[in-house]
C-alpha positions as CSV (number, residue, x, y, z in Angstrom):
1,M,-108.4,-10.7,7.3
2,A,-106.0,-13.4,6.0
3,W,-102.6,-13.8,7.4
4,R,-99.9,-12.8,4.8
5,V,-97.4,-15.8,4.4
6,V,-94.0,-15.8,2.6
7,F,-93.3,-19.7,1.8
8,F,-89.6,-21.2,1.7
9,G,-89.5,-24.8,0.2
10,T,-87.7,-26.5,-2.8
11,A,-88.1,-30.2,-2.4
12,D,-91.2,-32.3,-3.3
13,L,-91.9,-32.8,0.5
14,A,-92.8,-29.0,0.7
15,C,-95.5,-28.9,-1.9
16,A,-98.5,-30.3,0.1
17,S,-97.7,-27.7,2.7
18,L,-97.7,-24.9,0.0
19,E,-100.8,-26.1,-1.6
20,A,-102.8,-26.4,1.8
21,L,-102.1,-22.6,2.5
22,A,-103.0,-21.8,-1.0
23,V,-106.3,-22.8,-0.9
24,D,-107.4,-21.9,2.8
25,P,-108.7,-18.4,2.9
26,Q,-107.2,-17.8,6.5
27,F,-104.1,-17.3,4.6
28,Q,-102.5,-15.1,1.9
29,V,-99.2,-16.4,0.3
30,A,-97.4,-13.3,-0.5
31,A,-94.4,-15.0,-2.3
32,V,-93.0,-18.3,-2.7
33,V,-89.0,-18.6,-2.1
34,T,-87.2,-21.6,-3.5
35,Q,-83.9,-22.3,-4.8
36,P,-82.5,-21.2,-8.5
37,D,-83.4,-23.6,-11.3
38,K,-80.6,-26.4,-11.3
39,P,-79.3,-29.0,-14.0
40,R,-80.9,-32.2,-13.1
41,G,-81.4,-35.5,-14.4
42,R,-79.6,-37.8,-16.6
43,D,-79.1,-35.2,-19.4
44,M,-78.3,-32.7,-16.7
45,Q,-81.2,-29.8,-18.5
46,V,-82.1,-26.8,-16.4
47,Q,-85.2,-27.5,-14.7
48,P,-86.9,-25.6,-11.8
49,S,-87.5,-27.0,-8.2
50,A,-90.7,-29.3,-7.5
51,V,-91.8,-26.1,-5.3
52,K,-91.4,-23.8,-8.2
53,G,-93.7,-26.1,-10.1
54,C,-96.2,-26.0,-7.6
55,A,-96.2,-22.3,-7.3
56,L,-96.6,-21.6,-10.8
57,K,-99.8,-24.0,-11.1
58,L,-101.4,-22.0,-8.1
59,N,-100.4,-18.6,-9.7
60,L,-98.2,-17.6,-7.2
61,P,-95.2,-15.3,-7.3
62,V,-92.0,-17.1,-7.1
63,L,-88.3,-15.6,-6.0
64,Q,-85.2,-17.7,-6.2
65,P,-82.3,-15.6,-4.7
66,L,-79.1,-17.6,-5.0
67,R,-78.4,-17.0,-1.4
68,A,-81.2,-16.0,1.3
69,R,-78.7,-14.0,3.3
70,E,-78.3,-11.6,1.1
71,S,-79.3,-8.1,2.3
72,G,-81.1,-7.1,-0.6
73,F,-83.4,-10.3,-0.5
74,I,-84.1,-9.7,3.5
75,E,-85.0,-6.4,2.5
76,Q,-87.4,-7.5,-0.5
77,I,-89.2,-9.9,1.9
78,G,-89.7,-7.2,4.5
79,A,-91.4,-5.0,1.9
80,L,-93.9,-7.9,1.5
81,S,-94.9,-7.1,5.5
82,P,-95.7,-10.8,6.1
83,D,-97.2,-11.9,9.3
84,I,-95.2,-15.4,9.3
85,G,-92.8,-17.5,7.3
86,V,-93.1,-21.0,6.7
87,V,-90.0,-22.8,6.0
88,V,-90.7,-26.8,4.2
89,A,-87.3,-28.4,2.8
90,Y,-86.1,-25.1,1.7
91,G,-82.2,-26.1,1.2
92,Q,-80.5,-23.1,3.2
93,I,-80.0,-22.1,6.5
94,L,-82.0,-18.6,7.1
95,P,-79.9,-16.3,9.1
96,Q,-81.8,-14.6,12.1
97,A,-82.1,-11.0,10.5
98,L,-84.7,-13.0,8.0
99,L,-86.2,-15.1,10.8
100,D,-87.0,-11.9,12.2
101,V,-88.7,-10.3,9.3
102,P,-92.4,-12.0,9.8
103,R,-94.5,-10.3,12.5
104,H,-94.8,-13.7,14.1
105,G,-91.2,-15.5,13.0
106,C,-91.1,-18.0,10.5
107,L,-92.3,-22.0,11.3
108,N,-90.7,-24.8,10.2
109,V,-92.1,-28.2,9.1
110,H,-89.8,-30.8,10.2
111,T,-90.4,-34.6,9.3
112,S,-89.3,-36.1,12.8
113,L,-90.3,-36.1,16.4
114,L,-87.7,-33.4,17.3
115,P,-84.9,-33.4,18.9
116,R,-84.7,-37.1,17.4
117,H,-83.2,-36.8,13.8
118,R,-82.3,-32.8,13.6
119,G,-80.7,-32.2,9.9
120,A,-81.2,-33.2,6.5
121,A,-82.5,-37.0,6.2
122,P,-84.9,-37.4,8.9
123,I,-87.3,-40.0,7.0
124,Q,-84.2,-42.0,5.9
125,W,-82.5,-42.3,9.3
126,A,-85.8,-42.9,11.2
127,I,-86.3,-46.1,8.8
128,L,-82.3,-47.0,9.4
129,S,-82.6,-46.7,13.1
130,G,-85.1,-49.2,13.1
131,D,-87.8,-46.5,14.9
132,H,-91.2,-47.8,15.0
133,E,-92.8,-44.3,14.9
134,T,-91.9,-41.2,13.7
135,G,-93.9,-37.7,12.7
136,V,-94.0,-34.1,12.2
137,T,-92.7,-31.5,14.4
138,I,-93.7,-27.8,13.9
139,M,-91.6,-25.4,15.6
140,K,-90.7,-21.4,15.8
141,M,-87.3,-21.4,14.0
142,D,-83.9,-20.1,15.3
143,S,-80.7,-19.9,13.9
144,G,-79.7,-23.4,15.1
145,L,-80.1,-26.6,13.2
146,D,-83.2,-27.8,13.6
147,T,-83.2,-26.5,17.3
148,G,-85.7,-24.1,18.0
149,P,-88.8,-24.6,20.5
150,I,-91.6,-26.8,19.6
151,L,-95.1,-25.8,18.8
152,T,-96.9,-28.7,17.6
153,Q,-96.4,-32.9,16.9
154,E,-97.9,-35.6,15.6
155,R,-96.8,-39.2,15.6
156,I,-97.2,-41.6,13.0
157,P,-96.2,-45.6,13.0
158,I,-93.6,-46.9,10.8
159,S,-94.5,-50.0,9.0
160,D,-92.5,-53.1,8.2
161,E,-93.3,-52.4,4.8
162,D,-92.4,-48.9,4.6
163,N,-89.8,-47.0,2.5
164,S,-88.8,-43.8,2.2
165,A,-91.0,-43.1,-0.4
166,T,-94.1,-44.2,1.2
167,L,-93.1,-42.7,4.5
168,H,-92.2,-39.2,2.6
169,D,-96.1,-39.1,1.2
170,R,-97.6,-39.7,4.3
171,L,-95.5,-37.3,6.5
172,A,-95.8,-34.8,3.4
173,R,-99.8,-34.7,3.9
174,T,-99.7,-34.7,8.3
175,G,-97.4,-32.0,8.1
176,A,-99.7,-29.9,5.7
177,E,-102.5,-30.7,8.1
178,L,-100.6,-30.0,11.2
179,L,-99.5,-26.7,9.6
180,V,-102.9,-25.1,8.9
181,R,-104.2,-26.3,12.5
182,T,-100.9,-25.0,14.2
183,I,-100.8,-21.2,12.7
184,P,-103.9,-19.6,13.7
185,N,-103.5,-21.3,17.6
186,Y,-100.0,-19.9,17.4
187,I,-101.0,-16.3,16.2
188,G,-103.7,-16.4,18.5
189,G,-101.8,-17.0,21.3
190,K,-103.3,-20.7,22.3
191,I,-99.8,-22.3,21.3
192,H,-96.7,-21.2,23.1
193,P,-93.2,-22.3,21.9
194,V,-91.5,-25.2,24.4
195,S,-88.0,-25.6,24.4
196,Q,-86.8,-28.7,23.1
197,P,-85.7,-31.5,25.5
198,E,-82.0,-33.1,25.6
199,G,-81.3,-36.3,23.8
200,A,-80.7,-35.1,20.2
201,T,-80.0,-37.3,17.5
202,Y,-78.8,-36.0,14.2
203,A,-79.7,-37.4,10.3
204,R,-76.8,-36.3,8.1
205,K,-77.3,-35.9,4.6
206,I,-77.4,-39.3,2.7
207,E,-74.8,-39.8,0.0
208,K,-75.0,-42.3,-3.3
209,A,-72.3,-44.1,-1.9
210,D,-74.6,-45.0,1.3
211,G,-76.7,-47.0,-0.6
212,R,-73.8,-49.8,-1.3
213,I,-74.5,-53.2,0.6
214,N,-72.0,-54.7,2.9
215,W,-73.1,-58.2,3.1
216,S,-70.9,-58.3,6.5
217,E,-73.9,-56.5,8.3
218,P,-77.1,-58.5,9.5
219,A,-79.7,-59.1,7.4
220,G,-82.1,-56.6,9.3
221,L,-79.7,-53.8,8.9
222,I,-79.5,-54.2,5.3
223,R,-83.0,-54.6,4.5
224,R,-83.7,-51.3,6.5
225,K,-81.2,-49.9,4.2
226,I,-82.8,-51.3,1.0
227,R,-86.2,-49.6,2.6
228,A,-84.3,-46.4,3.6
229,F,-82.5,-45.7,0.1
230,T,-85.6,-46.5,-1.7
231,P,-86.2,-44.6,-4.0
232,W,-82.6,-42.5,-3.8
233,P,-79.7,-43.3,-3.8
234,G,-81.3,-47.1,-4.1
235,A,-79.3,-49.9,-2.3
236,F,-77.1,-51.6,-4.8
237,C,-74.4,-54.5,-5.0
238,V,-72.2,-56.0,-7.6
239,L,-73.0,-59.1,-8.7
240,E,-70.6,-61.4,-10.9
241,I,-72.9,-62.7,-13.5
242,S,-71.4,-65.1,-16.3
243,G,-67.7,-63.9,-15.1
244,Q,-68.7,-60.0,-15.4
245,P,-69.3,-57.7,-12.8
246,R,-72.6,-55.9,-12.7
247,T,-74.3,-53.5,-10.6
248,V,-77.8,-54.4,-9.6
249,K,-80.3,-51.9,-7.6
250,I,-82.2,-53.8,-5.0
251,W,-85.4,-52.3,-4.3
252,D,-87.0,-55.0,-2.3
253,A,-85.7,-58.0,-0.3
254,E,-87.1,-60.1,2.6
255,I,-85.2,-61.9,5.4
256,D,-84.4,-65.5,4.9
257,N,-83.4,-68.3,7.5
258,Q,-80.7,-69.2,5.6
259,S,-76.9,-68.8,6.9
260,G,-73.5,-68.7,5.2
261,T,-70.8,-66.7,4.8
262,P,-71.5,-63.3,4.2
263,G,-71.6,-62.6,0.5
264,D,-72.1,-66.4,-0.7
265,V,-74.9,-66.9,-3.1
266,L,-77.2,-69.3,-1.2
267,Q,-79.9,-69.8,-3.9
268,N,-79.8,-68.9,-7.6
269,D,-82.9,-70.7,-9.3
270,K,-86.2,-70.3,-10.4
271,H,-87.6,-69.7,-6.8
272,G,-85.1,-66.6,-6.7
273,L,-81.6,-65.2,-5.4
274,V,-80.4,-65.3,-1.8
275,I,-77.5,-64.1,-0.2
276,A,-75.7,-64.6,3.0
277,C,-75.5,-61.6,5.4
278,A,-73.3,-61.5,8.9
279,E,-76.8,-62.7,10.6
280,G,-79.4,-64.6,8.5
281,S,-79.6,-64.1,4.7
282,L,-81.8,-61.7,2.1
283,R,-83.9,-63.1,-0.5
284,L,-83.9,-60.2,-3.4
285,V,-87.7,-59.7,-4.5
286,Q,-87.5,-57.0,-7.0
287,V,-83.9,-55.6,-8.6
288,Q,-82.7,-53.4,-11.5
289,P,-79.5,-54.5,-13.4
290,E,-77.7,-51.2,-14.5
291,G,-79.2,-50.1,-17.8
292,R,-82.1,-52.2,-17.2
293,R,-85.9,-52.1,-16.2
294,R,-87.0,-52.9,-12.4
295,M,-88.0,-56.7,-12.5
296,A,-88.6,-59.5,-10.4
297,A,-85.4,-61.3,-8.9
298,N,-86.6,-64.9,-9.8
299,E,-87.1,-63.5,-13.5
300,F,-83.5,-61.7,-13.8
301,V,-81.7,-65.0,-12.5
302,A,-83.2,-67.1,-14.8
303,G,-81.4,-65.3,-17.8
304,H,-78.5,-64.4,-15.8
305,P,-77.1,-67.0,-13.5
306,V,-75.2,-65.1,-10.4
307,T,-71.7,-66.7,-9.3
308,R,-71.0,-64.7,-6.4
309,T,-71.2,-60.9,-4.8
310,I,-68.4,-58.9,-5.2
311,D,-67.2,-56.6,-2.7
């Protein structure tokens, strides 16, 4: 007999876990709960969440409550008689009354090695912090912010070339695989929850303004920011080009061994664009001027001589 699962998720990160549960005969996905459709993109057209799109392709029933803590919704979940709940990047704090509805509680797939990087943006903060590894934690949820006891964890390395997009995709796959291995062992009593150790760190939500480059920081930190903020919100700076300020998104950069006053343009020719930082300098590799396509930095400066950076 398959275990009845109620799945909570919204972001693309959750799709791999939903698909893994849907195709595994050990599980029956009784309902997929996701955030209501919202205006998205430049034209702000109302669009479904990534998880809703996945659920519809899998022919799974979808629920979209405005607030998951509403008593009527909790009763609706109770009527499904779920054995277990699974939460992956849902975007709302679930009340204890809802967490208690499934017979075996609710499990969360969190993309860090808890208690490090509790919160909304663990992937970005792992890169920003210079961590050499991260991973996935499957925990039994309580009403706190990522404070529940740990069931299983799996570690993965972070390379110097990883950005948030590449790390996101590896963690999504790792989380899905770990989830389908963990649930049967947890329900079968082979895994017991263990309280998280002391020493929690917090990964606050990333804002668009976080992407602005401060050349008064070390080159190593700025490069980590570029990696952490790719693809969103994007690391960017303002350059003076032919006497006019232009916002330029930086997709990739390398640490260079030149030095100068932070923000100085040290090189601006067919070989590329190098800007001084507080320690060392950065050679920009790929850039995207506002309103233009993404391009190699040396291609950009060939037609756009950069005079200076603008704070």
